[in-house]
N, C-alpha and C positions, 0 to 999 in steps of 0.2 A: 517376344515382348511382344504383348497382347495390341490390338488394334486399339481398346480403351487406353490403352498407358503410350499410347505412339500420337491418340489423338487429343490426348491432354484430360485423361477424368480417370475420375477414381469412384468405384460403389465398391459398400460396405453394410452392414449391420450390425447394429450395436444392438447386442443381445438382452442387456440388462437394461437399456428405456426402451426396449422394443419400438423403435422406429429405424430407418433408412436414412444413411449417407451418402452424398452423392455431393463432388468436388471436383471442379472443373476448371482447369489454369490452360495456360500456353507457355510452350518456347519455342527456341527457332526451330526445331523440326516439326513441331505438330502446325507451327504456321507455314511453314512448308507446303507442308502436304496438302493443305487446307486453300492455300493461292493455287497450288497446283489443279483441286479440284475446281475453283472458280474458273480457271481457265480453260481445263476441260469441258466443262458445262457450259462457256461460255457465259457464263452470271456478268451481272453489270460492276459487280465490287464487294468491298467488306466492310464489315463495321469493326472497331477496337470500340468496346465499350469504354475501361478505363487505362487512360494510358500513364499516369503515376507508375501507377503499381512496377513497372519493367523499367524504371529510368534508376541507372547505377551511378550516381554524384561521384563519386570517387576515380567512377572510370576515367581513361585517357580522354580527349575529344576527340569526339565521332565515334565512341564506342558505349558512350554514356545511355544509348537507347537500344537495346540490341532488338526488343521484340520491334518499333515501329522500322528496326532497317533490313529486319528478317520480311516484315510489311512488304515494305517497296520491292527487297529481290526478289519475292516471290510472284505480287501479285502486280504492280509497277511495269515490271522489263521483260 
């Protein structure tokens, strides 16, 4: 697994339209690694730009927001 994929980044060239495509995303693993970085560097915190995209309405109570749960586990504890 590459560092870019571990940290939630994909970069590719779109040859037919001659432009670059950059996609950024987070999952529980990338959030945990970013949280470890924040703690190791003694930074003041993190920002989550869009909260609703990680919400899983059909999941059991307590499991509906795994990204927010990952932030709490990796940064706040």
